[in-house]
C-alpha positions as CSV (number, residue, x, y, z in Angstrom):
1,M,0.0,0.0,0.0
2,I,2.8,2.4,0.8
3,Y,4.3,1.8,-2.6
4,L,1.1,2.8,-4.3
5,I,0.9,6.0,-2.2
6,F,4.5,6.8,-3.0
7,L,4.1,6.2,-6.8
8,T,0.9,8.3,-6.9
9,Y,2.8,11.1,-5.1
10,I,5.6,11.0,-7.6
11,L,3.0,11.1,-10.4
12,S,1.4,14.1,-8.7
13,E,4.8,15.9,-8.7
14,L,5.4,15.0,-12.3
15,F,2.1,16.7,-13.2
16,D,3.1,19.7,-11.1
17,S,6.3,20.1,-13.0
18,Q,4.4,19.8,-16.3
19,M,2.1,22.7,-15.2
20,D,5.2,24.9,-14.7
21,T,6.6,23.7,-18.0
22,I,3.5,24.7,-19.9
23,K,3.4,28.1,-18.2
24,F,7.1,29.0,-18.3
25,R,8.8,26.8,-20.9
26,P,6.1,25.8,-23.4
27,N,8.7,24.6,-26.0
28,S,9.6,21.7,-23.6
29,A,6.0,20.7,-22.8
30,W,4.8,17.1,-23.4
31,S,2.7,18.2,-26.3
32,Q,3.0,21.2,-28.7
33,S,-0.6,21.2,-29.8
34,K,-2.5,24.4,-29.8
35,W,-5.1,23.1,-27.3
36,Y,-2.4,22.0,-24.9
37,L,-0.5,25.2,-24.9
38,Q,-3.3,27.8,-25.2
39,D,-4.1,30.3,-22.5
40,D,-7.5,31.7,-23.4
41,W,-9.6,30.7,-20.5
42,E,-10.9,34.2,-19.7
43,N,-12.9,34.3,-22.9
44,K,-14.8,31.1,-22.2
45,P,-18.4,30.6,-20.9
46,L,-18.8,30.2,-17.1
47,W,-19.7,26.5,-17.2
48,L,-16.5,25.8,-19.1
49,K,-14.4,27.8,-16.6
50,T,-15.9,26.1,-13.6
51,I,-17.3,22.6,-13.9
52,C,-15.5,21.6,-17.1
53,S,-12.3,23.6,-16.7
54,F,-10.2,20.5,-17.3
55,V,-11.1,20.7,-21.0
56,L,-10.0,24.3,-21.5
57,D,-6.3,23.6,-22.2
58,G,-3.4,21.4,-21.2
59,W,-2.5,23.3,-18.1
60,H,-6.0,22.9,-16.6
61,F,-6.1,19.2,-17.7
62,I,-2.8,18.5,-16.0
63,K,-4.0,20.4,-12.9
64,A,-7.1,18.2,-12.8
65,L,-4.9,15.1,-13.0
66,R,-2.7,16.4,-10.2
67,I,-5.7,17.1,-8.0
68,I,-7.0,13.6,-8.7
69,T,-3.7,12.0,-7.8
70,I,-3.7,13.9,-4.4
71,D,-7.3,12.8,-3.9
72,I,-6.3,9.2,-4.6
73,I,-3.6,9.3,-1.9
74,T,-6.1,10.8,0.5
75,A,-8.8,8.2,-0.5
76,I,-6.3,5.3,0.1
77,L,-5.6,6.6,3.6
78,V,-9.2,7.4,4.5
79,Q,-10.6,4.1,3.1
80,Q,-8.4,2.2,5.6
81,Y,-10.2,3.8,8.5
82,L,-13.6,4.6,7.1
83,H,-15.0,1.9,4.9
84,I,-16.4,4.2,2.2
85,N,-16.3,3.5,-1.5
86,F,-12.9,4.6,-2.9
87,V,-14.4,6.2,-6.1
88,L,-16.9,8.2,-4.0
89,I,-14.1,9.6,-1.8
90,V,-12.0,10.7,-4.9
91,V,-15.0,12.3,-6.6
92,G,-16.1,13.9,-3.3
93,L,-12.7,15.4,-2.6
94,Y,-12.4,16.7,-6.2
95,A,-15.8,18.4,-5.8
96,I,-14.8,19.9,-2.5
97,H,-11.6,21.2,-4.0
98,G,-13.6,22.8,-6.9
99,I,-16.1,24.4,-4.5
100,I,-13.4,25.9,-2.3
101,F,-11.4,27.1,-5.3
102,Q,-14.4,28.8,-6.9
103,T,-15.5,30.4,-3.6
104,F,-12.1,32.1,-3.0
105,Y,-10.6,32.5,-6.4
106,G,-10.1,36.2,-7.3
107,R,-11.2,37.5,-3.9
108,K,-9.3,40.5,-2.7
């Protein structure tokens, strides 16, 4: 079990590095497609910027994968003590993250 947690954490950090690569060194990103490298989220409809933000561009897609990997680690640990469905924990944590982010994003 500890190996699965460790490997998932490494994957999470790999996604984190790819997010920085897309933002600061796009020529070194995993993909050079227009969708993967675009940064045009401000001109999109609200539903696309909130619930479906992971389809906006590569950065948001990789961020969603990173959040999911962190949620998987948490779900593995929580499931050992609370016998709740693993997928339910991951989806619930992802939703909680989204709600908290949308609540406080852009506040001054």
